[in-house]
LODRENTI-625040 format. One line per field, with one value per residue (C-alpha): x, y, z; residue in one letter; residue number from 1. Coordinates in pm, whole numbers. Last residue first. Example, Ala and Ser with C-alpha at 12.3 -4.5 7.8 and 13.67 -1.06 7.14 Angstrom:
2
X 1367,1230
Y -106,-450
Z 714,780
r s,a
k 2,1
This chain:
107
X -23094,-23155,-23164,-22789,-22680,-22825,-22671,-22339,-22354,-22424,-22130,-21900,-22026,-21972,-21627,-21540,-21674,-21457,-21144,-21221,-21252,-20917,-20754,-20898,-20784,-20436,-20420,-20539,-20266,-19992,-20081,-20086,-19749,-19603,-19711,-19544,-19704,-19720,-19683,-19767,-19762,-19377,-19412,-19590,-19394,-19286,-19625,-19808,-19581,-19613,-19998,-19981,-19756,-20006,-20310,-20133,-20051,-20419,-20545,-20310,-20405,-20789,-21023,-21067,-21119,-20898,-20664,-20589,-20491,-20281,-20088,-20026,-19876,-19651,-19541,-19448,-19097,-18973,-19148,-19001,-18647,-18664,-18785,-18532,-18238,-18388,-18357,-18604,-18566,-18943,-18830,-18575,-18848,-19083,-18790,-18738,-19084,-19047,-18753,-18965,-19246,-19027,-18913,-18874,-18735,-18894,-18709
Y -11436,-11071,-10971,-11113,-10913,-10586,-10666,-10727,-10418,-10199,-10347,-10281,-9916,-9861,-10013,-9769,-9480,-9601,-9601,-9263,-9140,-9288,-9148,-8808,-8833,-8927,-8628,-8406,-8532,-8512,-8152,-8065,-8225,-8055,-7711,-7498,-7649,-7383,-7632,-8001,-8117,-8141,-8365,-8635,-8952,-8855,-8750,-9049,-9294,-9098,-9123,-9499,-9562,-9390,-9576,-9906,-9859,-9757,-10078,-10300,-10096,-10151,-9888,-9700,-9351,-9325,-9562,-9314,-9057,-9290,-9408,-9045,-8986,-9299,-9219,-8852,-8822,-9153,-9054,-8703,-8852,-9096,-8857,-8615,-8876,-8912,-8546,-8519,-8146,-8097,-8291,-8031,-7760,-7944,-8012,-7644,-7572,-7842,-7669,-7363,-7536,-7721,-8087,-8290,-8636,-8933,-9189
Z 4896,4811,5166,5202,4907,5060,5384,5228,5010,5325,5506,5199,5193,5567,5541,5267,5465,5764,5541,5399,5761,5859,5537,5633,5985,5880,5637,5905,6156,5884,5800,6157,6234,5916,6031,5768,5455,5184,4891,4890,4515,4524,4819,4606,4682,5026,5141,4996,5141,5486,5461,5351,5649,5885,5744,5765,6121,6199,6019,6221,6535,6499,6644,6333,6445,6769,6601,6330,6607,6803,6484,6411,6766,6743,6387,6424,6536,6372,6051,6056,6129,5849,5596,5727,5653,5300,5209,4914,4862,4979,5291,5367,5347,5571,5811,5835,5929,6196,6334,6377,6521,6781,6744,7045,6923,7069,7267
r x,x,x,x,x,x,x,x,x,x,x,x,x,x,x,x,x,x,x,x,x,x,x,x,x,x,x,x,x,x,x,x,x,x,x,x,x,x,x,x,x,x,x,x,x,x,x,x,x,x,x,x,x,x,x,x,x,x,x,x,x,x,x,x,x,x,x,x,x,x,x,x,x,x,x,x,x,x,x,x,x,x,x,x,x,x,x,x,x,x,x,x,x,x,x,x,x,x,x,x,x,x,x,x,x,x,x
k 107,106,105,104,103,102,101,100,99,98,97,96,95,94,93,92,91,90,89,88,87,86,85,84,83,82,81,80,79,78,77,76,75,74,73,72,71,70,69,68,67,66,65,64,63,62,61,60,59,58,57,56,55,54,53,52,51,50,49,48,47,46,45,44,43,42,41,40,39,38,37,36,35,34,33,32,31,30,29,28,27,26,25,24,23,22,21,20,19,18,17,16,15,14,13,12,11,10,9,8,7,6,5,4,3,2,1
């Protein structure tokens, strides 16, 4: 069962996350995980990769929270972060595919 978090409460969560409150980390992860995985899946079309992208996003958030200032809309911030990581993944795939094609042509 997902928790319903309004924007005001989400702003308080963002502040508590910045104070490294572990119980809030878990609550925020549980609240947004399913939604963010769906966002990532819409880009990468692979559930395992989408899951990895969301986990990497949360790891980055929790390890670098002091670098993130002025975030009032945590869900929006996480959505954009997941989108950007998904796009980076797709760009990397494109580069790898291009290298494979060039390598095959050389043979």
